[in-house]
N, C-alpha and C positions, 0 to 999 in steps of 0.2 A: 652578928648581923642577921636580921630576919630572913634575908634572901638565902641564907645557907640552909634553912629548914625545908623539909618537903612541903611544897605548896598544897593548899586545899583547892578543890575543884567544885564548881557550881555551874549549873546551866544558866543561860542568859535569863530565862523566865524566872527561875528561883532567885537569881541575883536581884532582879528588879523588885520582886515582891518583898525580899528581906534585905534591902540595901543597907539599912541602919545597922543590922547585925553583921553583915559582911564587911562594912566599913570598919567596925571595931575589930573583927578578926584580922583584917589586913595590917593592923598595927603590930600584930605579933608575928605573922608570917604571910607571904604572898597569897593572894586569892586568884586562881586562874578561872576565868569565865569562858565557858565552852559554848559553841554554837553548832547544833546538830552533831554533838559528840566530839567535836574537834576544838582544840585550844584556840581561842581567838584573842583574848585580852588578859592582861595581868593587872591587878590592883595591888599597890604597895603603899607603904607609909611615906609621908613627905620626907622624913629623915633618910630613909633608904633611897628615895629618888635623888635627893641632893648628893648622897654619897656616891651613887652611880654616876651622876653628872660630873662630880669632881674627879673621880677616877678616870672617866673618859677624857676629860680635858687634860689631865696629867699625862695620859697615854699619848694624846695628840702632841702635846708639848715635847714629850720625850722623843717621839718620832721626828719632829721638826729639828730638834737639837742633833739627833743622830744624822739626819740628812745634811745639815750644815757642816758637821764635822767631816762627813764623807766628801762633800764638795771641797772643803779646805784641803783635805788630804790629796784629792785628785789634782788640784791646782799645784800642789807641792811637787808632784811627780811628772807633770807634763813637760815636754821638751821646749815648748814655747815660753818665752819670757813674759811674765805677768807683773805689771806695776800698778798698784792702786794709789790714786792720788785724791786729796781732798779738794774742796772748791777753791782753795788758794794755791793749787798746784804743788802742794807739799806731799812728799811720798809717805803714804800710810802703811804700805806693805809691799814686799817683793817676794817672788818665789825663787828657789835656787837657780833656775835657768836664767832669770833676769839678773841675778847677782853675778853669775858667770859672764853674761854678756857685758855687763857694766864694769867687770873687773874689780868689784868692791864688795866687801862683806855686807850682808843684809843689815846687820846692826848699825853699821856706819851710814847706811842710806836712809833709814827711817827718820822722818822729820825733816829731811833735807829738801831743798828746792829742786824741782824737776829740771830746770834749766841748767843747773850746775853739773848734772850727770849726763845730759844729752847735749853735747857741744853744738850740734847742728840745729837746735830747736829754734833759736831766735830768728824771726823773719821767715821761717819755713812754712810750707803748706801744713805741716803737722801742727804748728802753733795756731794757725787759723782753725783747724779742725778741732783742736782741744778747746778753744773758746766756744765753738758751736756745741761741743759735748757738754761742757759745764753749764753754759747759759741756757741751752735749749734741749739738752739730753738727746742730741742728735748722734746717731751711730755713723761709723765710717769704716771702710775697708779699702786698702790700696797699697801699692808698692812705692816706697820712698827711698831716695839715695842719700848717703852721707849724713845720716842722723847721728850715728855713733862714731864712724870713722870714714875717711875718704874711700871711694870706690866700693863701699858696701851697700847692698840693697836690703831693706827690711820690709817684710809684709806687716803692715800695721793695722790692727783692728781696735777700734775705740768703742767701748760699751759703757753706757751709764749704769752706775751702781748707787745705792743710798748715800755712801760717803762722798761721792763725787764722780769718779770715772775709773775705768779699768783700761790699761794700755796693754795690748797683747802683741808681742814682737816675735817674728820668725825670720831668721836669716835666709834670704832667697838669692844671695849673690851668685851661687853656682848656677842656679836656674837662669838668671839673667845673662850670665856669661855664655851659657849654652845657647840661649836665644840669639845673642849677638854673634856667636860663632856660626849659627845656622844662617843668619842674615848675610854674613860674610861669604859663606859657601854658596848661597843663592846668587849673590852678586858675581862671584867667580864663575859660576856656571853660566850666568847671563853673558859674561864677557867671552867665555869660550864659544857660546852660540853666536855671538856677534862676530867673532873672528871668521867663522864659516869654514875654516880649513881643518878643524880638529874634530875627529870623531870620538865619541865616548859611549861607554856602556856600563851598566850596573849588572854585576853577576853575583850568583849565590856562591856559597862555599863549595857547592858541587860543580861550579864553573858554568852553570847554565845562564843564559842571558835573560835578565828580567826586563830591562829597558835599554834602548839605544836611540841616540839622536839621529836626526835626518842626515847629517853629514856622514855618519858611519854607514847607515843603510845605503846611501848613495854610492859610497866607496865600493861596497860589496855588490850593489846592484839588485837589492831586494827591498821589500817593504818591511815596515816594523813588525807586522804580524808574522811574517815568514821567519824572522830572526829570533823571535821570542822562544825561549826554552831550548834553544840550540846551544850546545857546548861551544864556548868561545874558541877553543883550540881547533874546532872543525872549520873555522873561518880562515885558518892559517895554512900555509903550504906544509905538506907532510913533513918535510925536513926541518921545519921550524917548531913543530908542536911540542917535542920533548923539552926544548929549552924554555918554552913558555910555561909548561906544567911545572918544571923545576923552579922557575922564578916565582910562580904563584904560590907554590908550597913554602918557599922561603919567606914570602910576604906574610902568610898566615902563621908561620912558626915564630918569626921574630918581630912582626909588627912593623918592620922597616919597609918603606916603599922600594920598588925595583924598576929599572929601566933597561930595555933591551931592544936591539935591532931585530926586526922580523919581516915577514912577508905575508900579506893577505891575498887570498884567491877570490877574484870576482866571479860573479855568476857566469860570465862568458869564458872563464878559465884563465883570464889574464892575471899576471903576478903584479901586486902593488907593494913596493917596499915601504915599510912604515917603521916608526919608532913607537914602541908600546911603553907606557908608564902605568904602573900598577900600584894602587894604594888600598890598604884594608879599610873596610867600614866596620868599626868596632861598636857592638852594642853594649848595654850595661853589664852583661855577664859573659857573652860569647861573641864570636865573630859573626857579622851579618853579611859577609861576602866582601866584594871588592869593587872598586871603580877603575876602569881601564880607559886611558886616553890613547888614541891612535893618531899619530901625526905623520902625514906622507913625507917621504924623504927621497932624495935623488937616488936613482939606481946606481949601485956600486958595481 
């Protein structure tokens, strides 16, 4: 290949004056045209140019193939289920996560009808969205229940692809259950507030008060700002503090709620008999403290 030889150099002025000669020279090896002593242009033969163009195209194609192989490998390893379907809703490919979700080997799924592996598809919102995906290449993302099995929630992403569409599935049942539990806790707290006779406080693992409702602050006779960061045991009669500390330690150690009779001291020094209920607030990794309910009781 001529490009492999050391090129000849010629100034732009000499190149113009002797163009015919330099054109013939470029058939054997490249001619570098300089401008003010610096390389500016290269004259090569048509065969060399075509060879360079062909090699460049091959390099681009090789890079594209490598990218496609990398993307395919990535899809194989992700934890979300991926199902590729054609325009007739037949399954063209599935990744291992989707195979696990469906409980069927990938080889048995390929070529099958999507409706046969998704029991909750017929008449569902997903069916409507799939029509929009195939007919109009419309993307979609949302949470859907009971597509694979009852009481299961899936995050569904629909993405148009040349073959038809990609269905990306992620099980979000646990998240939805946590949201439902949070809603139930909020409703329970609202019911406690509506009762008006139950005080409650959120404390840290060091026993300091983070929040307290109006009922509790009224019992003690202070405002919310005054009670914040105070150790909860400091609100109790001296003779009741050790029992409370032991009950709290038991809650943190075992995770089991505790209930005990105690006495709170008001700002005026009066003794208020109460029943304390303590339950741990557990974070993903460690304890986040506890919730305490204080219910007045008749003096014994």
